PLY file of the C-alpha trace (Angstrom):
ply
format ascii 1.0
element vertex 455
property float x
property float y
property float z
element edge 454
property int vertex1
property int vertex2
end_header
31.46 -33.66 6.17
30.60 -37.34 5.25
27.25 -38.56 6.39
26.97 -42.34 6.80
23.80 -43.88 8.39
24.91 -46.14 11.26
21.83 -47.50 12.45
18.07 -48.22 11.82
16.91 -44.99 13.03
19.58 -43.05 10.87
18.63 -45.16 7.81
15.01 -44.49 8.25
15.53 -40.76 8.77
17.59 -40.72 5.63
14.89 -42.57 3.61
12.14 -40.12 4.89
14.37 -37.22 3.96
14.81 -38.46 0.52
11.16 -39.12 0.08
10.39 -35.47 1.41
12.53 -34.17 -1.30
11.01 -36.33 -4.00
7.63 -35.49 -2.97
8.52 -31.70 -3.07
10.09 -32.21 -6.49
7.13 -34.12 -7.82
4.81 -31.36 -6.46
6.84 -28.66 -8.24
6.96 -30.69 -11.48
3.20 -31.49 -11.52
2.03 -27.86 -11.01
0.05 -26.31 -13.83
2.01 -23.92 -15.96
1.75 -20.45 -14.43
-0.85 -18.38 -16.22
-0.16 -14.84 -17.67
-1.21 -11.50 -16.02
-4.87 -10.43 -16.45
-4.79 -7.12 -18.13
-8.02 -4.97 -18.19
-8.89 -3.94 -21.81
-7.96 -0.22 -22.43
-10.88 1.91 -22.18
-10.31 5.60 -21.81
-13.28 7.23 -19.95
-15.25 9.67 -21.76
-15.01 13.44 -20.69
-18.89 13.06 -19.80
-18.07 10.37 -17.27
-15.65 12.59 -15.36
-18.14 15.42 -14.74
-18.77 15.74 -11.12
-22.04 14.28 -10.15
-24.68 17.00 -8.84
-23.41 18.40 -5.66
-20.32 16.17 -5.59
-16.94 17.68 -4.69
-17.59 21.18 -5.90
-17.39 22.73 -2.54
-14.09 21.04 -1.43
-12.10 21.03 -4.72
-8.99 22.88 -4.33
-5.80 23.89 -6.26
-2.72 21.68 -5.65
0.05 23.43 -3.61
1.87 24.49 -6.88
-1.25 25.56 -8.61
-0.99 23.12 -11.61
-4.24 20.97 -11.09
-7.32 20.67 -9.00
-8.58 17.84 -6.75
-11.27 17.07 -4.04
-9.83 16.29 -0.68
-11.51 15.01 2.48
-10.52 13.02 5.61
-11.42 9.31 5.82
-10.62 8.56 9.55
-12.90 10.00 12.13
-11.58 9.02 15.70
-9.67 11.95 17.31
-6.34 11.38 19.10
-5.46 8.02 17.45
-2.30 7.13 15.50
-3.32 6.03 11.95
-1.31 4.54 9.20
-1.16 2.43 6.23
-4.48 2.81 4.32
-5.60 0.97 1.43
-8.72 1.36 -0.65
-11.15 -0.72 -3.05
-14.16 0.21 -5.17
-17.41 -1.51 -4.35
-19.74 -2.74 -6.99
-22.22 0.18 -6.42
-19.46 2.70 -6.97
-18.70 3.47 -3.32
-15.17 3.25 -1.95
-14.25 1.09 1.15
-10.84 2.20 2.88
-9.14 0.22 5.57
-6.26 1.25 7.87
-4.82 0.58 11.11
-5.42 2.72 14.27
-4.42 2.81 17.95
-2.73 4.85 20.69
0.63 4.27 18.86
2.02 2.03 15.95
2.46 -1.42 17.44
0.36 -1.01 20.52
-1.88 -3.73 21.63
-5.06 -1.59 21.18
-4.37 -1.24 17.50
-7.44 -2.42 15.28
-8.20 -2.52 11.69
-10.61 0.29 10.93
-12.89 0.83 7.87
-15.12 3.52 6.28
-17.19 3.91 3.16
-17.31 6.92 0.76
-20.73 7.93 -0.82
-19.84 8.85 -4.48
-22.98 11.10 -4.62
-21.57 13.40 -1.77
-17.95 12.29 -1.51
-18.51 12.01 2.19
-16.98 9.26 4.28
-18.95 7.45 6.85
-18.06 7.14 10.53
-15.26 4.57 10.90
-15.84 1.26 12.54
-13.72 -1.77 13.49
-13.03 -4.55 11.22
-10.52 -6.71 13.13
-9.07 -6.35 16.59
-6.15 -8.23 18.28
-8.64 -10.61 20.25
-10.64 -11.48 17.12
-7.58 -12.35 15.44
-6.33 -14.50 18.15
-9.51 -16.50 18.26
-9.54 -17.04 14.42
-5.91 -18.02 14.17
-5.60 -20.00 17.46
-2.56 -18.28 18.51
-1.32 -15.27 20.40
-1.16 -11.97 18.52
0.85 -9.20 19.71
0.21 -6.44 17.20
-1.41 -5.60 13.93
-0.58 -3.59 10.78
-0.79 -2.85 7.14
-4.11 -4.02 6.02
-4.50 -4.33 2.15
-7.89 -4.65 0.62
-8.65 -5.66 -2.87
-11.14 -7.49 -5.13
-10.29 -10.97 -5.99
-10.90 -12.34 -9.61
-14.00 -14.24 -8.39
-15.58 -11.01 -7.32
-15.10 -11.41 -3.56
-13.27 -8.93 -1.41
-10.06 -9.99 0.23
-8.04 -8.36 3.02
-4.54 -9.16 4.06
-3.07 -7.99 7.30
0.34 -8.12 9.03
0.43 -9.58 12.41
3.25 -10.40 14.79
3.15 -13.08 17.65
6.54 -12.58 18.76
9.27 -9.84 18.58
9.20 -6.72 16.13
7.86 -6.43 12.58
10.71 -8.53 11.15
8.67 -11.65 12.96
5.46 -10.80 10.99
3.22 -13.26 9.31
0.13 -12.38 7.01
-3.34 -13.22 7.89
-6.35 -12.96 5.51
-10.16 -12.93 5.32
-12.71 -12.91 2.52
-15.95 -11.06 2.22
-18.74 -11.89 -0.31
-21.02 -8.86 0.72
-18.73 -5.98 -0.09
-17.07 -5.78 3.41
-20.29 -5.92 5.30
-19.23 -9.16 7.06
-15.93 -11.20 6.86
-14.95 -14.66 7.10
-12.75 -15.91 10.21
-9.24 -14.80 9.77
-6.79 -17.54 8.31
-3.05 -17.62 8.35
-1.21 -17.21 4.95
1.41 -20.07 4.90
4.37 -18.57 2.90
6.91 -21.00 4.18
6.89 -24.60 5.85
9.77 -23.34 8.28
8.54 -20.94 10.99
6.37 -18.95 8.40
7.56 -15.59 9.80
8.93 -12.41 8.29
6.41 -11.85 5.42
4.79 -8.36 5.34
2.32 -6.79 2.81
1.83 -3.26 1.64
1.41 -3.17 -2.23
-1.72 -3.90 -4.23
-2.30 -7.60 -5.46
-2.44 -8.15 -9.32
-4.60 -10.78 -11.02
-3.65 -13.69 -13.33
-5.70 -15.00 -16.17
-6.41 -18.50 -14.34
-8.02 -16.56 -11.45
-5.07 -16.67 -9.06
-3.77 -13.57 -7.36
-0.19 -12.26 -7.30
0.52 -10.62 -3.92
3.66 -8.49 -3.70
5.25 -9.00 -0.21
8.58 -8.37 1.46
10.93 -9.71 4.24
12.72 -7.83 7.03
14.33 -10.65 9.04
18.04 -10.55 8.90
18.02 -8.90 5.43
15.30 -7.17 3.40
13.94 -8.32 -0.01
10.91 -8.28 -2.13
9.02 -11.16 -3.29
5.77 -12.15 -5.46
3.40 -14.79 -3.95
1.01 -16.61 -6.32
-2.09 -17.34 -4.40
-4.74 -19.94 -5.62
-8.49 -19.39 -5.41
-8.56 -21.13 -2.13
-6.17 -18.50 -0.54
-3.17 -20.93 -0.47
0.26 -19.89 -1.52
1.23 -22.23 -4.56
4.32 -20.37 -5.68
6.68 -17.41 -4.85
9.55 -15.79 -6.72
12.14 -13.37 -4.98
13.10 -10.27 -6.76
16.71 -10.67 -7.36
19.15 -8.08 -5.93
16.38 -6.44 -3.78
18.37 -6.48 -0.56
17.64 -3.39 1.32
14.52 -2.90 -0.74
10.94 -3.58 0.58
7.26 -2.82 -0.02
7.15 -3.70 -3.77
4.49 -2.21 -5.96
3.75 -4.03 -9.29
2.48 -2.15 -12.43
1.16 -4.78 -14.96
1.61 -3.31 -18.55
0.88 -6.37 -20.56
0.13 -10.18 -20.28
3.71 -11.06 -19.79
5.16 -7.68 -18.69
5.28 -5.67 -15.42
7.44 -3.34 -13.61
8.02 -3.43 -9.82
8.99 -0.51 -7.82
10.28 -0.60 -4.26
11.04 1.50 -1.26
14.74 1.97 -0.52
15.54 0.72 2.99
18.85 2.74 3.03
17.15 5.93 1.66
18.94 6.22 -1.62
16.69 5.75 -4.66
13.52 4.35 -5.91
14.42 0.78 -6.67
12.98 -1.11 -9.65
12.77 -4.41 -11.45
10.93 -5.94 -14.58
9.47 -9.25 -15.77
8.83 -10.24 -19.21
7.31 -13.78 -18.40
4.38 -12.78 -16.14
6.35 -12.95 -12.90
8.21 -16.20 -13.38
11.49 -14.39 -13.33
12.40 -10.76 -12.55
15.35 -8.68 -13.73
18.08 -7.73 -11.10
16.90 -4.78 -9.00
18.37 -1.38 -10.00
18.16 2.24 -8.73
15.89 4.49 -10.56
16.34 8.09 -11.10
14.02 9.38 -8.41
15.26 9.63 -4.77
13.51 7.70 -2.06
13.73 8.83 1.65
13.04 5.26 2.82
9.34 5.70 2.38
6.48 3.65 1.00
4.99 4.30 -2.55
1.96 3.25 -4.47
1.10 2.65 -8.20
-1.69 2.14 -10.65
-2.12 1.63 -14.31
-5.19 3.55 -15.59
-7.85 2.11 -18.04
-6.01 3.99 -20.78
-2.82 2.20 -19.96
-1.17 5.29 -18.43
1.20 4.45 -15.39
1.03 6.45 -12.25
3.09 6.40 -9.07
2.37 8.12 -5.69
5.59 8.66 -3.73
7.57 11.10 -1.42
9.92 12.72 -4.13
12.21 14.58 -1.79
15.44 12.80 -0.85
15.56 13.26 2.94
11.98 13.38 4.48
8.24 12.78 3.84
7.17 16.54 3.77
6.18 16.29 0.09
3.85 13.83 -1.45
3.37 13.81 -5.12
2.03 11.67 -8.17
4.19 10.80 -11.20
2.43 10.34 -14.46
4.84 8.18 -16.89
5.52 9.74 -20.36
4.57 8.09 -23.52
7.35 5.67 -23.39
6.38 4.42 -19.87
9.17 6.11 -18.16
8.95 8.33 -14.96
12.49 9.80 -15.47
12.40 13.41 -15.79
8.64 13.95 -15.48
7.15 16.82 -13.44
5.53 15.66 -10.25
1.78 16.46 -9.47
2.35 17.71 -5.90
-0.50 16.67 -3.75
0.89 17.84 -0.32
3.87 19.85 0.66
5.31 21.73 3.60
6.20 25.40 2.88
9.61 24.61 4.11
10.34 20.93 3.33
14.06 21.38 4.11
13.37 22.74 7.60
11.46 21.49 10.53
8.42 23.44 11.42
8.24 25.34 14.83
5.98 23.67 17.27
3.69 26.90 17.34
3.53 27.07 13.50
2.87 23.30 13.41
-0.06 23.36 15.79
-1.53 26.40 13.95
-1.20 24.72 10.34
-2.92 21.43 11.53
-5.66 23.33 13.65
-6.41 25.52 10.77
-6.98 22.61 8.18
-8.76 20.49 10.58
-11.34 23.10 11.51
-11.75 24.00 7.90
-12.78 20.50 7.22
-15.31 20.30 10.06
-13.41 19.33 13.19
-14.57 21.01 16.38
-12.04 22.65 18.87
-11.79 19.48 20.97
-11.37 17.27 17.88
-8.77 19.36 16.59
-7.00 19.42 19.90
-7.01 15.66 20.06
-5.89 15.34 16.54
-2.98 17.73 16.89
-1.96 16.11 20.17
-1.68 12.72 18.56
0.50 14.25 15.69
2.76 16.05 18.25
3.40 12.72 20.13
4.58 11.16 16.91
6.25 13.84 14.92
7.43 16.58 17.24
10.39 17.22 19.55
10.45 20.02 22.23
10.82 22.70 19.81
9.98 21.66 16.23
7.96 19.05 14.20
8.25 17.10 11.01
5.38 17.32 8.55
4.45 13.94 7.25
2.46 12.99 4.19
3.17 9.31 3.78
2.10 5.58 2.96
0.05 6.36 -0.16
-2.27 3.95 -1.95
-3.60 4.44 -5.38
-6.64 3.26 -7.18
-8.58 4.23 -10.41
-12.30 3.87 -10.02
-14.52 2.77 -12.97
-15.71 6.20 -13.74
-11.95 7.37 -14.38
-11.11 9.37 -11.33
-7.79 8.51 -9.41
-8.22 8.00 -5.69
-5.31 8.53 -3.38
-5.41 7.73 0.35
-2.42 8.40 2.58
-1.35 9.05 6.06
-1.78 12.73 7.09
0.51 13.78 9.91
0.06 10.22 11.39
-3.24 11.33 12.92
-5.64 11.06 10.07
-6.13 9.22 6.74
-6.77 11.71 3.94
-8.51 11.03 0.49
-7.77 12.88 -2.61
-9.72 12.39 -5.96
-8.53 13.87 -9.03
-9.23 13.61 -12.89
-6.09 12.31 -14.38
-7.22 13.84 -17.85
-7.37 17.40 -16.67
-5.03 20.08 -18.07
-1.76 20.10 -16.15
-0.67 23.80 -15.81
2.86 24.82 -16.53
3.47 26.55 -13.07
6.96 26.77 -11.55
6.35 27.05 -7.87
7.14 23.34 -7.17
10.54 23.27 -8.59
12.19 24.60 -5.45
10.35 21.91 -3.16
11.07 18.76 -5.08
14.25 17.29 -6.48
13.16 16.39 -10.03
14.64 13.45 -11.72
17.49 14.00 -14.03
0 1
1 2
2 3
3 4
4 5
5 6
6 7
7 8
8 9
9 10
10 11
11 12
12 13
13 14
14 15
15 16
16 17
17 18
18 19
19 20
20 21
21 22
22 23
23 24
24 25
25 26
26 27
27 28
28 29
29 30
30 31
31 32
32 33
33 34
34 35
35 36
36 37
37 38
38 39
39 40
40 41
41 42
42 43
43 44
44 45
45 46
46 47
47 48
48 49
49 50
50 51
51 52
52 53
53 54
54 55
55 56
56 57
57 58
58 59
59 60
60 61
61 62
62 63
63 64
64 65
65 66
66 67
67 68
68 69
69 70
70 71
71 72
72 73
73 74
74 75
75 76
76 77
77 78
78 79
79 80
80 81
81 82
82 83
83 84
84 85
85 86
86 87
87 88
88 89
89 90
90 91
91 92
92 93
93 94
94 95
95 96
96 97
97 98
98 99
99 100
100 101
101 102
102 103
103 104
104 105
105 106
106 107
107 108
108 109
109 110
110 111
111 112
112 113
113 114
114 115
115 116
116 117
117 118
118 119
119 120
120 121
121 122
122 123
123 124
124 125
125 126
126 127
127 128
128 129
129 130
130 131
131 132
132 133
133 134
134 135
135 136
136 137
137 138
138 139
139 140
140 141
141 142
142 143
143 144
144 145
145 146
146 147
147 148
148 149
149 150
150 151
151 152
152 153
153 154
154 155
155 156
156 157
157 158
158 159
159 160
160 161
161 162
162 163
163 164
164 165
165 166
166 167
167 168
168 169
169 170
170 171
171 172
172 173
173 174
174 175
175 176
176 177
177 178
178 179
179 180
180 181
181 182
182 183
183 184
184 185
185 186
186 187
187 188
188 189
189 190
190 191
191 192
192 193
193 194
194 195
195 196
196 197
197 198
198 199
199 200
200 201
201 202
202 203
203 204
204 205
205 206
206 207
207 208
208 209
209 210
210 211
211 212
212 213
213 214
214 215
215 216
216 217
217 218
218 219
219 220
220 221
221 222
222 223
223 224
224 225
225 226
226 227
227 228
228 229
229 230
230 231
231 232
232 233
233 234
234 235
235 236
236 237
237 238
238 239
239 240
240 241
241 242
242 243
243 244
244 245
245 246
246 247
247 248
248 249
249 250
250 251
251 252
252 253
253 254
254 255
255 256
256 257
257 258
258 259
259 260
260 261
261 262
262 263
263 264
264 265
265 266
266 267
267 268
268 269
269 270
270 271
271 272
272 273
273 274
274 275
275 276
276 277
277 278
278 279
279 280
280 281
281 282
282 283
283 284
284 285
285 286
286 287
287 288
288 289
289 290
290 291
291 292
292 293
293 294
294 295
295 296
296 297
297 298
298 299
299 300
300 301
301 302
302 303
303 304
304 305
305 306
306 307
307 308
308 309
309 310
310 311
311 312
312 313
313 314
314 315
315 316
316 317
317 318
318 319
319 320
320 321
321 322
322 323
323 324
324 325
325 326
326 327
327 328
328 329
329 330
330 331
331 332
332 333
333 334
334 335
335 336
336 337
337 338
338 339
339 340
340 341
341 342
342 343
343 344
344 345
345 346
346 347
347 348
348 349
349 350
350 351
351 352
352 353
353 354
354 355
355 356
356 357
357 358
358 359
359 360
360 361
361 362
362 363
363 364
364 365
365 366
366 367
367 368
368 369
369 370
370 371
371 372
372 373
373 374
374 375
375 376
376 377
377 378
378 379
379 380
380 381
381 382
382 383
383 384
384 385
385 386
386 387
387 388
388 389
389 390
390 391
391 392
392 393
393 394
394 395
395 396
396 397
397 398
398 399
399 400
400 401
401 402
402 403
403 404
404 405
405 406
406 407
407 408
408 409
409 410
410 411
411 412
412 413
413 414
414 415
415 416
416 417
417 418
418 419
419 420
420 421
421 422
422 423
423 424
424 425
425 426
426 427
427 428
428 429
429 430
430 431
431 432
432 433
433 434
434 435
435 436
436 437
437 438
438 439
439 440
440 441
441 442
442 443
443 444
444 445
445 446
446 447
447 448
448 449
449 450
450 451
451 452
452 453
453 454
């Protein structure tokens, strides 16, 4: 099609268009060179540092379902009857942990709020939960209608402040999402007014967040995000110290992949792992130039039942993933520790949660009995247990049977060396597991019938 300006207005429009493209090109060319990843100096924690503090964790420490290792476990959320999901966690300067998640009558409901609780490292007990952000609060801060909230991600920025990014929708479903964010300079006690993260000058919709951010040497943040409008794909945003998006790079070939998780392994190197939107396999990509470019997405050896994952690189440089390793459901939740070559292929999973019969739905009676038993063992009253179980039934049960679900993990290593895993427990509570990654891993066999190991 030939375009020939025919009048003054057309010629003016053409000139403005050329100037806009020229300004965009000048802005791109005048940007500072992108910095390398910030990589913490390897420092393996001493055995002394991993000893439990007096009175901490000993009463609750338990064997894993396969008997291979031990961990502490406790519930984080404390409002019975709510549908909860998508937790993330950050370590505070005094060693406490602050977790955030979304909670409401159901996912996507108008009463969903972003909740938080803080763990005391001396007792390993979580405080009563409180509300950080609600729909009305976001509407007032953003000056726009907010239909629903989801996926809060909390992390420490390179300048020492805490940042939280949240998914919010004004129109339509999750595919129409945008990201809002806020900053705290007092460890999460108070927060700035929420602001909208502008990822695109055109509509600025269909960007969601789930994975932990990474840092660059110039103080900027790399935030892994994903899109669900028309097609799915993963992307890395580069955010400056003012919270503005200054660049973004799409992960090539990531169609049908979402919720990227980045593991930085060197100043220029990182691996990204993604959830498979068509429930095939764990998807992966790599960079060797600090995220300026990424390799074509490829399937890994582990199955992925269309479920979220998490990852962390420890102080000693060891890579870990948390995921659902079974091919068809979320009834097993496990950690994978990479081998000395940095590969997850063929490693034995550290099973944190597992249904006794992950290939078969649980009868309604057995499901209620199992949940009630664990809830009461961890301090829930009869009424509280009944409300928690009712919430789980609404979301995971049919008339006769139920699916057990342990999902949406988020992984963090604290400064004392422990790994902390938070995740969704039956869609009715957020659960926290703390483990020593240096403990002996026993050569038991019970897990092999529950998980499909990678070839």
